[in-house]
C-alpha positions in Angstrom: 92.2 126.5 165.9 89.1 124.5 165.4 90.5 123.2 162.1 93.7 122.1 164.0 91.7 120.5 166.7 89.7 118.5 164.1 92.9 117.6 162.4 94.4 116.2 165.5 91.3 114.2 166.4 91.1 112.8 162.8 94.8 111.9 162.7 94.7 109.9 165.9 91.4 108.2 165.2 92.8 107.1 161.8 96.4 106.3 162.6 96.6 105.9 166.4 93.3 104.4 167.4 94.8 103.2 170.8 94.7 106.9 171.9 91.3 108.1 172.9 91.2 111.9 172.3 88.3 113.8 173.8 87.9 117.4 172.5 86.9 120.0 175.2 85.9 123.4 173.9 86.4 126.2 176.4 85.0 128.8 173.9 82.4 127.0 171.8 80.5 130.3 170.9 83.1 133.0 170.3 81.9 136.4 171.4 81.6 139.3 169.1 82.9 142.8 170.0 86.2 143.7 171.8 84.9 143.8 175.4 82.8 140.6 175.0 86.0 138.8 173.7 88.1 140.1 176.5 85.5 138.9 179.1 85.4 135.5 177.3 89.2 135.4 177.7 89.1 136.2 181.4 86.5 133.4 181.9 88.6 130.7 180.2 90.7 129.7 183.4 87.4 129.2 185.3 86.0 127.1 182.5 89.2 125.1 182.4 89.1 124.5 186.2 85.7 122.9 185.9 87.1 120.4 183.4 89.6 118.9 186.0 87.1 116.3 187.0 87.9 114.6 183.7 91.3 113.5 184.9 92.8 112.5 181.6 96.3 111.0 181.3 97.4 114.3 179.9 96.1 117.7 178.8 96.9 118.9 175.3 96.2 122.6 175.0 95.8 123.1 171.3 96.0 126.8 171.0 99.2 128.3 172.4 97.7 131.8 172.4 95.5 130.4 175.3 98.3 128.5 177.0 97.5 130.4 180.2 94.5 128.1 180.8 96.9 125.2 181.5 97.5 126.3 185.1 93.8 125.7 185.9 93.8 122.1 184.7 95.4 120.7 187.7 98.5 118.6 188.0 98.2 116.2 185.2 101.0 116.3 182.5 100.4 119.1 180.0 101.4 119.6 176.4 100.8 122.8 174.4 100.9 123.5 170.7 102.3 126.8 169.5 101.2 128.0 166.1 102.8 131.5 166.1 103.8 134.5 168.3 102.4 137.3 166.1 100.7 139.2 169.0 104.0 139.1 171.0 106.1 140.2 168.0 103.8 142.9 166.9 105.7 146.2 167.0 109.0 144.5 167.3 111.8 144.6 164.8 110.5 141.3 163.4 107.1 142.8 162.6 107.8 146.6 162.5 105.2 147.2 159.9 102.4 145.9 162.1 100.8 147.9 164.8 102.0 147.2 168.3 99.7 145.0 170.5 98.0 146.6 173.4 98.9 146.3 177.1 96.2 143.7 177.7 97.5 141.5 174.9 101.1 141.8 176.1 100.1 140.9 179.7 98.1 137.9 178.4 101.2 136.7 176.4 103.4 137.1 179.5 101.1 134.6 181.2 101.4 132.4 178.1 105.1 132.5 178.5 104.9 131.4 182.1 102.5 128.6 181.1 104.8 127.4 178.3 107.8 127.3 180.7 105.8 125.1 183.1 104.5 122.8 180.4 105.9 119.2 180.1 106.3 119.6 176.4 105.7 122.3 173.7 104.9 121.3 170.1 105.6 124.0 167.4 104.1 123.8 163.9 107.4 125.0 162.4 111.1 125.4 163.2 110.5 129.2 162.7 107.9 129.2 165.5 110.0 126.9 167.7 112.9 129.3 167.4 110.7 132.3 168.3 109.3 130.5 171.3 112.6 129.4 172.7 114.2 132.8 172.1 111.4 135.0 173.4 110.2 132.9 176.4 113.5 131.2 177.4 112.2 127.8 177.0 114.4 124.7 177.4 114.9 123.5 173.7 114.8 119.9 175.0 111.2 120.3 175.9 110.2 121.6 172.5 109.9 120.0 169.2 108.7 120.8 165.7 105.7 118.9 164.2 104.7 120.3 160.8 101.0 120.5 160.0 99.6 118.1 157.4 97.3 118.9 154.5 93.9 119.3 156.2 91.9 116.0 156.0 88.7 117.7 154.8 90.5 119.4 152.0 92.7 116.4 151.1 89.5 114.3 150.6 88.4 116.7 147.8 91.6 116.3 145.7 90.1 113.5 143.6 86.8 115.4 143.0 88.7 118.4 141.4 91.3 116.4 139.5 89.6 117.1 136.2 88.9 120.7 136.6 90.6 122.8 134.0 93.0 125.6 135.0 91.9 129.1 134.0 94.9 130.9 132.5 95.8 134.1 134.3 93.6 133.3 137.3 95.6 134.5 140.4 94.5 133.3 143.9 95.3 134.5 147.4 93.9 133.1 150.6 94.2 134.9 153.8 92.6 137.2 156.4 92.7 141.0 156.8 95.5 141.0 159.4 98.3 143.4 158.3 101.0 140.7 158.4 99.1 138.8 155.6 99.8 141.8 153.3 96.6 141.6 151.2 97.4 145.1 150.1 100.7 143.9 148.7 98.8 141.2 146.7 96.6 143.9 145.1 99.6 146.1 144.3 101.4 143.1 142.8 98.5 142.2 140.6 98.1 145.7 139.4 101.7 145.6 138.2 101.3 142.3 136.3 100.6 142.5 132.6 96.7 142.4 132.2 97.1 139.9 129.3 98.9 137.5 131.7 96.9 138.2 134.9 93.3 138.3 134.0 91.6 137.9 137.4 92.5 138.0 141.0 90.5 135.9 143.5 90.8 137.0 147.2 89.6 134.3 149.5 89.0 135.2 153.1 87.1 137.6 155.3 85.2 140.5 153.5 87.7 143.3 152.7 87.8 146.5 154.6 87.2 149.9 153.1 91.0 150.4 152.8 91.4 147.4 150.5 88.4 148.3 148.3 89.7 151.8 147.9 93.1 150.5 147.1 91.8 148.1 144.4 89.8 151.0 142.9 92.8 153.4 143.0 94.9 150.8 141.2 92.4 150.4 138.5 91.8 146.7 139.1 88.5 146.6 140.9 86.7 145.1 138.0 89.2 142.2 137.9 89.2 141.4 141.7 86.7 138.9 143.0 86.3 138.8 146.8 85.1 135.5 148.1 84.4 135.6 151.9 84.4 132.6 154.2 85.4 129.9 151.7 84.1 126.5 152.5 86.3 123.6 151.7 84.4 122.6 148.5 84.7 126.1 147.1 88.3 126.4 148.2 89.2 123.2 146.5 87.5 124.4 143.3 89.4 127.7 143.4 92.7 125.9 143.9 91.9 123.6 141.0 91.2 126.6 138.7 94.1 128.9 139.8 97.2 129.4 137.8 99.2 131.1 140.5 99.2 131.7 144.3 101.4 134.7 145.4 101.9 134.7 149.2 103.8 137.9 150.2 103.1 137.6 154.0 105.3 139.5 156.4 105.2 136.7 158.9 103.7 133.2 159.2 103.7 130.6 161.9 103.2 128.0 159.3 101.3 129.0 156.1 98.6 126.4 155.4 97.4 128.0 152.1 100.9 127.5 150.6 100.9 123.8 151.4 97.3 123.5 150.1 98.2 125.3 146.8 101.1 123.0 146.2 99.0 119.9 146.9 96.4 121.1 144.4 99.0 121.8 141.7 99.1 125.6 141.9 102.5 127.3 141.2 103.5 129.2 144.3 105.6 132.4 144.9 106.1 133.0 148.6 107.8 135.6 150.8 111.1 134.7 152.4 109.4 134.5 155.9 111.3 131.6 157.7 108.3 129.3 158.0 107.4 129.7 154.3 110.9 128.8 153.2 110.6 125.9 155.5 107.4 124.6 153.9 108.3 125.1 150.2 112.0 124.1 150.6 113.5 124.4 147.1 110.3 123.8 145.1 109.2 127.4 144.9 110.8 130.9 144.9 110.8 132.8 148.1 111.3 136.6 147.7 111.8 139.6 149.9 108.4 141.3 150.2 110.0 144.7 149.3 111.5 143.3 146.0 108.6 144.4 143.9 110.4 144.0 140.6 111.4 140.5 141.5 107.8 139.5 142.4 106.5 140.9 139.0 109.2 139.2 137.0 108.8 135.8 138.8 105.0 135.8 138.7 105.0 136.9 135.1 107.4 134.1 134.1 105.1 131.5 135.8 102.0 132.8 134.1 103.5 133.0 130.6 105.7 129.9 130.5 103.8 126.5 130.5 107.1 124.7 131.0 108.0 126.7 134.1 104.5 126.3 135.5 104.5 122.5 134.8 107.8 122.1 136.7 106.5 124.2 139.6 103.4 122.0 139.8 105.5 118.8 139.7 107.9 120.0 142.4 105.1 121.5 144.6 103.0 118.3 144.6 106.1 116.3 145.5 106.9 118.6 148.3 103.3 118.7 149.7 103.4 114.9 149.8 106.0 115.1 152.5 103.4 116.6 154.9 101.3 113.5 155.5 98.6 112.9 158.0 100.1 109.6 159.2 103.4 111.2 160.0 101.5 113.9 161.8 99.6 111.3 163.9 102.8 109.4 164.7 104.4 112.7 165.9 101.4 113.5 168.1 101.5 109.9 169.5 105.2 110.2 170.2 104.8 113.5 171.9 102.1 112.1 174.2 104.2 109.1 175.1 107.2 111.3 175.8 105.1 113.6 178.0 103.8 110.6 179.9 107.3 109.3 180.3 106.7 106.1 178.4 109.2 106.6 175.6 108.1 106.0 172.0 106.4 103.1 170.3 
């Protein structure tokens, strides 16, 4: 969420300088531990209430999973960005493979739904998220709109620096956290089935793996070919994108899927799951497969790793597609949303 906040502030400062955006952090030092995080969540409305003295033209709640703080911000117009509804969907038919969220999380999301219905406008990072929000929280579609995320400015600035970095044949990259819906275990199983002569190394970027993932990589016989890189900074991430020959992304669900967009921008061939938001991002420039179609994943990834022609075409199409997610269009969309929320039309 901090990355999204920085992206909004950067976009407006660069392409809509007439808008002054002040960033207010209600949780500047995230707590560690379950009970500390819960207490922090309970304190957020009180922290939001103390911010009402600022009296802005409008409030933009950047994290829809904390939409409930909007009611404490007073009577000024309010806009909320929704990134995904994963906690609400956990345990449902949509995410049957993921453990159901607890009662406290469900209650919090019921409060989020109430806040979203009261908001003047709700921005969604994908049509997939917008459809989920409208269907699950009975929102008026006229008060919602999709505004796709752009390539993150900090990462985009590093594109020229890695332009000359050589690809490493057979280097497979995945970027994601340990949440079940990211399907990191599926990435390990896929890599184990790829011919070792084609897939020589697997780089797993994200939080340190749990014991289950380490044991799985050992049982699959690939532990010596898997490199875990925790907490990737942008410079290292750009370097990994520049060296990678393939990014498989078999997520069970995504609200958007930033790594897929990033990989395409850096010229990495992508194979994604058929989650609605990922199909939305890649369009027709990359294959989207059922996560259960193991044979299809193996065949598609193998083809991209062994065919320079297929890989080059994937790179060309992916870069062209990534170019459609520009920071200026994002800034214009934010500006337009603010003007509509304030009842001033567009300009």
